[in-house]
Every structure is written in C-alpha cells, then in structure tokens.
Z-matrix of the N, CA and C atoms (Angstrom, degrees):
N
C 1 1.438
C 2 1.547 1 109.43
N 3 1.313 2 117.28 1 -37.37
C 4 1.459 3 119.00 2 -179.24
C 5 1.537 4 110.02 3 -59.98
N 6 1.331 5 118.66 4 -40.33
C 7 1.448 6 120.10 5 179.19
C 8 1.532 7 111.27 6 -65.12
N 9 1.291 8 116.53 7 -36.48
C 10 1.446 9 118.18 8 178.15
C 11 1.517 10 111.26 9 -65.70
N 12 1.302 11 114.74 10 -45.92
C 13 1.481 12 119.21 11 179.01
C 14 1.521 13 111.88 12 -63.11
N 15 1.297 14 117.81 13 -39.23
C 16 1.486 15 121.45 14 176.89
C 17 1.499 16 110.61 15 -61.83
N 18 1.301 17 119.63 16 -39.72
C 19 1.440 18 123.78 17 179.43
C 20 1.568 19 108.25 18 -61.45
N 21 1.329 20 117.10 19 -47.87
C 22 1.397 21 121.08 20 -178.94
C 23 1.542 22 110.87 21 -63.14
N 24 1.308 23 118.18 22 -38.10
C 25 1.433 24 124.91 23 178.47
C 26 1.574 25 110.31 24 -65.37
N 27 1.342 26 115.94 25 -37.99
C 28 1.440 27 121.23 26 178.48
C 29 1.539 28 111.41 27 -64.97
N 30 1.332 29 114.35 28 -41.92
C 31 1.486 30 120.24 29 -173.38
C 32 1.555 31 114.16 30 -85.21
N 33 1.298 32 114.69 31 -27.35
C 34 1.479 33 118.94 32 -171.32
C 35 1.550 34 110.07 33 -132.51
N 36 1.305 35 114.10 34 143.46
C 37 1.522 36 117.07 35 172.52
C 38 1.525 37 108.27 36 -81.63
N 39 1.336 38 115.24 37 124.60
C 40 1.505 39 121.57 38 -178.95
C 41 1.512 40 112.00 39 47.87
N 42 1.335 41 116.55 40 69.19
C 43 1.483 42 121.40 41 -177.09
C 44 1.508 43 114.01 42 -65.78
N 45 1.321 44 117.40 43 -17.30
C 46 1.512 45 118.40 44 -176.35
C 47 1.489 46 112.14 45 -67.75
N 48 1.326 47 116.44 46 -30.38
C 49 1.503 48 119.20 47 -176.37
C 50 1.472 49 110.26 48 -119.94
N 51 1.292 50 121.62 49 11.51
C 52 1.474 51 125.41 50 -176.17
C 53 1.561 52 108.47 51 -97.97
N 54 1.329 53 116.42 52 108.73
C 55 1.460 54 116.48 53 -176.63
C 56 1.543 55 115.76 54 -65.90
N 57 1.324 56 116.86 55 -12.50
C 58 1.455 57 117.99 56 176.68
C 59 1.521 58 112.77 57 -96.50
N 60 1.284 59 121.04 58 5.98
C 61 1.416 60 125.99 59 -179.43
C 62 1.511 61 111.15 60 -83.78
N 63 1.347 62 114.73 61 74.57
C 64 1.458 63 122.35 62 -178.55
C 65 1.508 64 109.12 63 -128.05
N 66 1.340 65 114.43 64 144.79
C 67 1.435 66 120.84 65 -179.97
C 68 1.581 67 108.93 66 -130.09
N 69 1.307 68 116.88 67 135.58
C 70 1.447 69 121.34 68 174.93
C 71 1.553 70 110.54 69 -78.82
N 72 1.299 71 114.68 70 170.15
C 73 1.495 72 116.96 71 177.41
C 74 1.466 73 110.45 72 -64.61
N 75 1.337 74 118.01 73 -39.87
C 76 1.501 75 118.34 74 -179.38
C 77 1.508 76 111.14 75 -64.17
N 78 1.384 77 118.15 76 -34.84
C 79 1.445 78 116.95 77 176.80
C 80 1.543 79 111.72 78 -69.53
N 81 1.322 80 116.81 79 -36.04
C 82 1.406 81 119.27 80 179.50
C 83 1.543 82 110.06 81 -69.76
N 84 1.325 83 118.36 82 -40.90
C 85 1.445 84 121.88 83 176.53
C 86 1.549 85 112.06 84 -60.37
N 87 1.310 86 116.92 85 -41.97
C 88 1.431 87 122.65 86 178.56
C 89 1.596 88 109.28 87 -63.31
N 90 1.275 89 114.44 88 -41.60
C 91 1.492 90 117.27 89 -179.76
C 92 1.522 91 114.62 90 -68.33
N 93 1.298 92 116.79 91 -23.79
C 94 1.478 93 122.87 92 -179.77
C 95 1.531 94 111.29 93 -122.57
N 96 1.354 95 116.57 94 68.70
C 97 1.478 96 119.19 95 -175.19
C 98 1.552 97 110.81 96 -70.23
N 99 1.329 98 117.97 97 -15.44
C 100 1.495 99 120.51 98 176.58
C 101 1.488 100 112.59 99 -82.59
N 102 1.310 101 117.79 100 -6.21
C 103 1.537 102 119.21 101 -179.22
C 104 1.557 103 107.60 102 -108.29
N 105 1.328 104 114.26 103 128.60
C 106 1.429 105 117.75 104 179.70
C 107 1.555 106 109.83 105 -67.58
N 108 1.331 107 116.37 106 149.66
C 109 1.471 108 118.07 107 -172.94
C 110 1.530 109 111.95 108 -62.83
N 111 1.256 110 120.25 109 -35.52
C 112 1.456 111 122.57 110 176.06
C 113 1.491 112 113.68 111 -61.84
N 114 1.358 113 115.64 112 -39.10
C 115 1.460 114 123.73 113 176.81
C 116 1.554 115 109.94 114 -67.65
N 117 1.313 116 115.33 115 -43.76
C 118 1.455 117 119.89 116 177.33
C 119 1.525 118 112.12 117 -61.34
N 120 1.363 119 116.59 118 -44.61
C 121 1.441 120 118.87 119 176.42
C 122 1.500 121 111.90 120 -60.33
N 123 1.308 122 119.64 121 -42.50
C 124 1.464 123 124.18 122 177.21
C 125 1.559 124 112.59 123 -61.10
N 126 1.342 125 114.93 124 -44.26
C 127 1.457 126 119.01 125 176.92
C 128 1.490 127 114.34 126 -63.80
N 129 1.347 128 116.52 127 -43.26
C 130 1.444 129 120.66 128 177.62
C 131 1.536 130 110.14 129 -62.12
N 132 1.300 131 116.75 130 -45.16
C 133 1.472 132 119.18 131 177.01
C 134 1.512 133 112.42 132 -61.51
N 135 1.326 134 116.84 133 -40.74
C 136 1.441 135 120.36 134 -179.99
C 137 1.564 136 109.18 135 -57.73
N 138 1.345 137 116.46 136 -51.08
C 139 1.443 138 119.82 137 -172.13
C 140 1.517 139 110.08 138 -73.88
N 141 1.282 140 120.71 139 -30.92
C 142 1.469 141 121.97 140 176.99
C 143 1.565 142 106.46 141 -69.42
N 144 1.279 143 119.87 142 -43.50
C 145 1.454 144 123.40 143 -177.01
C 146 1.539 145 113.39 144 -87.49
N 147 1.294 146 117.52 145 -1.13
C 148 1.475 147 121.68 146 -177.25
C 149 1.588 148 108.21 147 -54.33
N 150 1.321 149 114.39 148 139.23
C 151 1.443 150 120.10 149 -179.57
C 152 1.484 151 116.15 150 -74.16
N 153 1.344 152 116.58 151 -13.17
C 154 1.455 153 121.83 152 -179.81
C 155 1.517 154 110.72 153 -81.49
N 156 1.307 155 116.96 154 -153.84
C 157 1.500 156 118.61 155 178.60
C 158 1.453 157 110.26 156 -62.42
N 159 1.340 158 115.05 157 139.84
C 160 1.470 159 119.96 158 -178.72
C 161 1.526 160 109.26 159 -82.37
N 162 1.315 161 116.13 160 81.19
C 163 1.472 162 120.89 161 178.39
C 164 1.541 163 110.63 162 -79.31
N 165 1.294 164 117.15 163 -41.43
C 166 1.456 165 120.38 164 178.80
C 167 1.523 166 108.30 165 -103.69
N 168 1.306 167 115.92 166 130.82
C 169 1.444 168 121.98 167 -179.08
C 170 1.502 169 109.53 168 -132.71
N 171 1.335 170 116.83 169 160.75
C 172 1.393 171 120.29 170 176.83
C 173 1.534 172 110.50 171 -135.99
N 174 1.348 173 116.78 172 158.05
C 175 1.465 174 119.44 173 179.11
C 176 1.558 175 106.24 174 -157.86
N 177 1.275 176 115.95 175 166.45
C 178 1.455 177 123.18 176 174.05
C 179 1.501 178 108.97 177 -99.38
N 180 1.303 179 116.96 178 135.48
C 181 1.486 180 123.76 179 177.04
C 182 1.518 181 108.53 180 -120.92
N 183 1.325 182 115.68 181 146.53
C 184 1.448 183 120.68 182 176.39
C 185 1.528 184 106.10 183 -107.38
N 186 1.333 185 113.68 184 127.03
C 187 1.488 186 120.48 185 178.35
C 188 1.550 187 107.00 186 -144.02
N 189 1.275 188 115.35 187 128.37
C 190 1.455 189 120.35 188 175.84
C 191 1.534 190 112.21 189 53.96
N 192 1.279 191 116.16 190 36.53
C 193 1.486 192 121.04 191 176.17
C 194 1.550 193 112.66 192 79.33
N 195 1.321 194 118.89 193 5.12
C 196 1.460 195 121.11 194 179.76
C 197 1.501 196 107.07 195 -118.92
N 198 1.334 197 114.04 196 146.28
C 199 1.479 198 120.46 197 176.28
C 200 1.525 199 108.55 198 -100.98
N 201 1.327 200 115.43 199 130.46
C 202 1.496 201 123.39 200 -176.12
C 203 1.488 202 106.64 201 -127.44
N 204 1.354 203 116.47 202 137.82
C 205 1.490 204 121.59 203 170.58
C 206 1.549 205 109.69 204 -84.58
N 207 1.260 206 116.76 205 130.01
C 208 1.470 207 120.40 206 173.76
C 209 1.496 208 112.03 207 -124.63
N 210 1.312 209 117.85 208 159.91
C 211 1.430 210 124.38 209 176.47
C 212 1.502 211 110.04 210 -120.15
N 213 1.363 212 114.11 211 148.95
C 214 1.471 213 119.94 212 178.34
C 215 1.472 214 112.01 213 -152.27
N 216 1.294 215 117.41 214 157.75
C 217 1.427 216 121.88 215 -178.37
C 218 1.568 217 105.54 216 -100.41
N 219 1.329 218 114.96 217 149.01
C 220 1.466 219 116.44 218 -168.32
C 221 1.542 220 112.50 219 -142.67
N 222 1.300 221 115.03 220 129.22
C 223 1.430 222 122.10 221 160.94
C 224 1.506 223 121.98 222 75.01
N 225 1.321 224 117.41 223 3.38
C 226 1.466 225 118.94 224 179.55
C 227 1.551 226 109.69 225 -122.81
N 228 1.275 227 116.66 226 150.53
C 229 1.470 228 122.68 227 171.47
C 230 1.489 229 107.94 228 -89.51
N 231 1.287 230 117.71 229 154.45
C 232 1.503 231 120.86 230 -175.80
C 233 1.522 232 112.06 231 -56.25
N 234 1.294 233 119.81 232 -37.60
C 235 1.499 234 120.49 233 -174.16
C 236 1.558 235 107.53 234 -67.33
N 237 1.268 236 123.29 235 -21.13
C 238 1.447 237 122.43 236 178.48
C 239 1.513 238 114.00 237 -81.87
N 240 1.313 239 117.09 238 -8.31
C 241 1.460 240 121.40 239 -176.06
C 242 1.547 241 112.23 240 -93.51
N 243 1.282 242 118.24 241 -14.65
C 244 1.457 243 122.52 242 -173.10
C 245 1.463 244 111.48 243 -101.85
C-alpha cells in the first residue's frame, strides 16, 4: 500500500483530496514493472476490499465513449498511513 500511495504522491499534489488524482491499471502496471500483472490485480483488489479504512478506492469513469476503471486514494493524510 505504501508503494501505491507514494506513486500517487509523486504524480499528484495532495492526492487524498484531489478529484483528478486517478490512475488506470495500465498506468499502475507501468509504474510497477517488477510486479506481475496478476499480483498487482490481487493487491489492488485486496486494498479496495480491505475491511479497515478505505484508503484505496476504485470507480468506473466514462471518457470518449469508453468506460475505464481507475483507482484513487481517499480521505487520509500521509501521516495516518504509517
């Protein structure tokens, strides 16, 4: 999870409250070339479905007539994650 949050922090200023701080699966896969896609899918599912605080969330967005799943971090400041 820390690696995911670090990626969002690198790409976006204050990703916790930024409504445009969304990444697609292909962007996440590109950012983590050392992680197999199946493992990345499992990790994303785990953190989205995690029974604790919902830090990582996902949604479907429509753009140019296509529906794409994106992930985003929500509602926490970095110091609360560590």
